[in-house]
C-alpha positions as CSV (number, residue, x, y, z in Angstrom):
1,X,90.7,170.4,63.6
2,X,91.5,169.3,66.8
3,X,93.8,167.0,67.9
4,X,93.7,164.2,70.0
5,X,95.7,163.9,73.3
6,X,98.3,161.7,73.6
7,X,97.7,158.2,74.6
8,X,97.9,158.2,78.9
9,X,99.0,155.7,81.0
10,X,95.4,153.2,81.9
11,X,94.2,154.0,78.3
12,X,94.1,150.8,75.5
13,X,96.0,153.1,73.2
14,X,98.9,153.1,75.3
15,X,98.8,149.6,75.5
16,X,98.5,149.5,71.4
17,X,101.5,151.3,71.2
18,X,103.6,148.8,72.9
19,X,103.6,149.9,76.4
20,X,102.9,147.0,79.0
21,X,102.8,148.5,82.5
22,X,100.0,147.0,84.8
23,X,97.3,149.6,84.2
24,X,97.5,149.3,80.1
25,X,97.4,145.3,79.8
26,X,94.2,145.8,82.1
27,X,92.5,148.6,79.9
28,X,93.4,146.0,77.1
29,X,91.4,143.3,78.9
30,X,88.8,145.4,79.8
31,X,88.2,146.5,75.9
32,X,88.8,142.6,74.6
33,X,85.7,141.5,77.5
34,X,83.1,144.5,76.3
35,X,84.0,143.7,72.6
36,X,83.2,139.7,73.1
37,X,80.3,140.8,74.9
38,X,79.0,143.1,72.3
39,X,79.6,140.7,69.1
40,X,79.8,137.2,70.5
41,X,76.1,135.8,71.4
42,X,77.7,132.4,73.2
43,X,77.9,133.0,76.9
44,X,81.8,133.4,77.9
45,X,81.6,130.8,81.4
46,X,78.8,128.1,81.8
47,X,77.3,126.6,85.3
48,X,80.0,123.8,86.4
49,X,77.5,121.5,87.9
50,X,77.6,118.9,85.2
51,X,81.3,119.1,84.9
52,X,81.7,118.8,88.0
53,X,79.6,115.6,88.4
54,X,81.4,113.8,85.9
55,X,85.1,114.7,87.0
56,X,83.7,113.7,90.4
57,X,82.7,110.3,89.1
58,X,86.4,109.4,87.6
59,X,87.6,110.7,91.1
60,X,85.9,108.5,93.0
61,X,86.9,105.5,90.8
62,X,90.6,106.3,92.2
63,X,92.1,108.9,89.7
64,X,94.4,111.5,90.4
65,X,94.0,114.8,89.4
66,X,96.4,114.8,86.8
67,X,95.1,111.6,85.3
68,X,91.7,113.4,85.0
69,X,93.0,116.3,83.7
70,X,94.8,115.0,81.1
71,X,91.8,112.6,79.9
72,X,89.7,115.8,79.4
73,X,92.6,117.9,78.3
74,X,92.5,121.1,80.8
75,X,95.3,121.9,83.4
76,X,95.1,119.9,86.9
77,X,94.7,123.1,89.1
78,X,91.3,123.0,87.3
79,X,90.4,120.2,88.1
80,X,91.0,120.7,91.8
81,X,89.6,124.0,91.8
82,X,86.1,122.5,90.4
83,X,86.3,119.3,92.6
84,X,87.2,121.3,95.8
85,X,84.4,124.1,95.3
86,X,86.4,126.5,95.1
87,X,85.4,127.3,90.8
88,X,81.7,127.1,90.1
89,X,81.7,128.4,86.4
90,X,83.5,126.9,83.4
91,X,84.5,128.0,80.6
92,X,82.2,126.5,77.2
93,X,85.4,124.8,75.4
94,X,86.6,123.1,78.8
95,X,82.8,122.5,79.4
96,X,82.4,120.7,76.3
97,X,85.6,118.6,76.9
98,X,85.0,117.5,80.1
99,X,81.5,116.0,78.9
100,X,83.0,114.7,75.7
101,X,85.9,113.0,77.2
102,X,86.2,108.9,77.3
103,X,87.7,109.2,81.1
104,X,91.2,108.3,82.2
105,X,92.7,105.5,81.0
106,X,95.4,102.7,83.0
107,X,95.5,102.2,86.9
108,X,93.9,104.4,89.0
109,X,96.7,106.1,91.1
110,X,94.2,106.3,94.2
111,X,92.4,103.1,93.6
112,X,93.2,100.6,97.1
113,X,93.5,96.9,97.0
114,X,94.7,94.7,99.7
115,X,97.8,94.9,100.8
116,X,98.8,91.1,101.9
117,X,100.5,90.5,98.6
118,X,102.4,93.7,98.1
119,X,104.1,93.1,101.8
120,X,104.8,89.7,101.3
121,X,106.7,90.3,97.9
122,X,108.4,93.2,99.5
123,X,109.4,91.4,102.6
124,X,110.4,88.9,100.2
125,X,112.9,90.7,98.3
126,X,114.6,92.1,100.8
127,X,115.5,88.7,102.6
128,X,117.1,87.3,99.7
129,X,119.2,90.6,99.5
130,X,117.7,93.4,98.2
131,X,117.4,96.9,100.2
132,X,114.9,98.9,101.1
133,X,115.6,101.9,98.7
134,X,116.6,99.6,95.9
135,X,112.8,97.7,96.1
136,X,111.4,101.4,96.5
137,X,113.5,102.7,93.2
138,X,111.4,100.1,90.9
139,X,107.6,100.4,92.1
140,X,108.4,103.6,92.1
141,X,107.9,104.7,95.7
142,X,109.4,106.9,98.2
143,X,111.8,104.6,100.5
144,X,110.1,105.5,103.9
145,X,106.7,104.9,102.4
146,X,107.8,101.2,101.5
147,X,109.9,100.9,104.8
148,X,106.5,102.1,106.9
149,X,104.6,99.6,104.2
150,X,106.5,96.7,105.4
151,X,106.5,97.1,108.8
152,X,103.2,98.3,110.0
153,X,101.4,96.0,107.7
154,X,98.4,98.5,106.9
155,X,95.5,96.4,105.4
156,X,95.3,98.2,101.9
157,X,97.6,99.9,99.6
158,X,97.3,102.0,96.4
159,X,96.8,99.7,93.0
160,X,99.6,101.2,91.5
161,X,102.0,100.4,93.9
162,X,100.6,96.8,94.1
163,X,101.1,96.3,90.5
164,X,104.6,97.7,90.6
165,X,105.5,95.3,93.1
166,X,104.1,92.6,91.5
167,X,106.1,93.5,88.3
168,X,109.5,94.0,90.4
169,X,108.6,90.5,92.2
170,X,108.1,88.6,89.1
171,X,111.6,89.9,87.6
172,X,114.0,89.7,90.8
173,X,112.5,86.9,92.9
174,X,114.8,84.3,91.2
175,X,118.1,86.3,91.4
176,X,119.8,86.9,94.8
177,X,120.6,90.8,95.6
178,X,124.1,92.5,96.3
179,X,122.8,93.2,99.9
180,X,123.9,91.0,103.1
181,X,122.9,93.0,105.3
182,X,119.4,93.2,103.7
183,X,119.5,89.1,104.1
184,X,120.6,89.6,108.0
185,X,118.0,91.9,108.8
186,X,115.2,90.0,107.0
187,X,116.4,87.1,108.9
188,X,116.2,88.9,112.1
189,X,112.7,90.3,111.2
190,X,111.7,86.8,110.4
191,X,110.8,88.0,106.8
192,X,110.5,84.7,104.5
193,X,112.5,84.4,101.2
194,X,110.6,83.4,97.7
195,X,110.6,79.8,98.1
196,X,108.1,80.2,101.0
197,X,105.9,81.3,98.9
198,X,103.6,79.8,95.9
199,X,103.0,82.4,93.3
200,X,99.4,80.8,92.8
201,X,98.5,81.4,97.0
202,X,101.0,84.7,97.6
203,X,98.3,86.9,97.5
204,X,95.6,84.9,99.9
205,X,95.6,86.1,103.3
206,X,94.8,82.6,105.0
207,X,97.9,81.0,103.3
208,X,101.5,80.6,105.4
209,X,104.5,80.3,104.6
210,X,105.8,77.1,103.4
211,X,109.5,76.9,104.0
212,X,109.5,73.3,104.7
213,X,106.9,71.7,102.3
214,X,105.0,70.7,105.1
215,X,104.5,74.0,107.1
216,X,101.4,74.0,109.6
217,X,102.2,70.4,110.4
218,X,104.3,68.5,112.8
219,X,106.3,66.9,110.1
220,X,107.4,70.7,109.3
221,X,108.2,71.4,112.8
222,X,111.0,68.6,112.8
223,X,112.4,69.7,109.6
224,X,112.4,73.1,110.7
225,X,114.4,71.6,113.7
226,X,116.4,69.3,111.1
227,X,117.3,71.7,108.9
228,X,118.1,74.2,111.4
229,X,115.4,76.6,110.2
230,X,113.6,79.1,112.3
231,X,110.6,77.3,113.1
232,X,107.4,79.2,112.1
233,X,104.4,80.0,114.2
234,X,102.1,77.6,112.1
235,X,104.3,74.7,112.7
236,X,105.0,75.5,116.5
237,X,101.5,75.5,116.6
238,X,101.5,72.2,115.4
239,X,103.7,70.8,117.2
240,X,102.3,71.8,120.3
241,X,99.0,70.3,119.3
242,X,100.7,67.3,118.3
243,X,102.4,66.5,121.9
244,X,99.2,67.5,123.5
245,X,97.5,64.6,121.7
246,X,99.8,61.8,122.9
247,X,100.3,63.5,126.0
248,X,98.1,60.4,127.6
249,X,100.5,57.6,126.3
250,X,102.8,56.3,128.1
251,X,106.4,57.2,128.0
252,X,107.9,54.3,126.0
253,X,105.1,55.1,123.4
254,X,105.8,58.5,123.0
255,X,109.5,57.9,123.1
256,X,108.4,55.8,119.9
257,X,106.3,58.2,118.1
258,X,108.8,61.1,118.6
259,X,111.9,59.0,116.7
260,X,109.8,57.6,114.0
261,X,108.4,61.4,113.4
262,X,112.0,62.9,113.6
263,X,112.9,59.9,111.2
264,X,110.0,60.7,108.6
265,X,111.0,64.5,107.9
266,X,114.8,63.4,108.1
267,X,115.0,60.9,105.3
268,X,111.7,61.9,103.2
269,X,113.7,65.3,101.8
270,X,116.8,63.7,100.7
271,X,114.5,61.0,99.2
272,X,112.4,63.7,97.2
273,X,116.0,65.8,96.0
274,X,117.8,62.7,94.6
275,X,114.6,61.1,92.7
276,X,113.7,64.6,91.0
277,X,117.1,64.9,90.3
278,X,117.0,61.5,88.4
279,X,113.9,62.4,86.4
280,X,115.2,66.1,85.3
281,X,118.1,64.0,84.2
282,X,115.2,62.0,81.8
283,X,113.9,65.1,80.8
284,X,111.1,65.5,82.9
285,X,110.0,69.7,83.6
286,X,110.0,70.7,87.7
287,X,106.3,70.6,87.2
288,X,106.0,67.0,86.1
289,X,108.5,65.9,88.2
290,X,106.6,67.2,91.1
291,X,103.6,65.5,90.2
292,X,105.4,62.4,89.4
293,X,106.9,62.5,93.0
294,X,103.1,63.8,94.5
295,X,105.0,67.3,96.0
296,X,104.5,70.7,94.9
297,X,106.9,72.6,92.5
298,X,107.8,74.6,95.2
299,X,108.8,71.9,97.8
300,X,110.0,70.4,95.3
301,X,112.8,73.1,94.9
302,X,113.2,73.8,98.5
303,X,114.7,70.0,98.7
304,X,116.9,70.3,95.6
305,X,118.4,73.7,97.5
306,X,118.3,72.0,100.9
307,X,119.8,68.6,99.8
308,X,122.9,69.3,97.1
309,X,124.0,66.4,94.8
310,X,126.3,64.3,96.3
311,X,129.4,62.8,94.8
312,X,127.5,59.4,95.0
313,X,124.6,60.6,93.0
314,X,127.1,62.8,90.6
315,X,128.8,59.4,89.8
């Protein structure tokens, strides 16, 4: 009787006896592949063209490779290889998963949207005392990237960043932040606080910050000067246009118009604040009080902050 020679390295017999040297592991893999080819008629790998088209459709919608991999229940590196052409064949199981997947859910990570509202909200939070790194933590976003976004004003921003900034702004815009340095930096950069923006227009590129309630008009310019506020470009332009329009009048008439405009801007804010407090004391809401006075809710709140209650009103 002939005895079999003992297993040698590089043979499957050696692998079955517990050896895990590379050549033995490779021999076992080779045997398993040959056994599968001989006994299983389904192909091991199929052409990936159909799967790539479906993956590319999701990628074009702005979804990241990680989001796509989660939806298709495969790993992210395989998604990357398929989309970049480094892999042209795919296992039958993975091909079925991709074709039957419903697609990624949630906001596409790479989808882009207009950056105006995001920039205005970030600057407004900085203007009331929130440092850049504190804002970036809750978006979430890298602090350096957020700083460049607020300073350089790009045209677009990722949708996920815009959504995070909107949620953070809704939560913090009514509460002052802890950093006085942030307030000073924003004032130096002339970034407006939340009081200058209305929630309905903050995303509108054509909207301007309304600090006085009349920004963009000559009355707004006078209110800036009376309240010792930095004059915004819209009010500066409106005042320049108004002066040019009355330039042809005699000096005395111009002086009368200037005095009248200054007095009107000086008295109106205090009157609005006094009337608003009376209506609020009677149970009116900010919205109904603003409607009865004939101003916006944002303007009403500005005047209440600008003209605190006097001892005569309290009495």
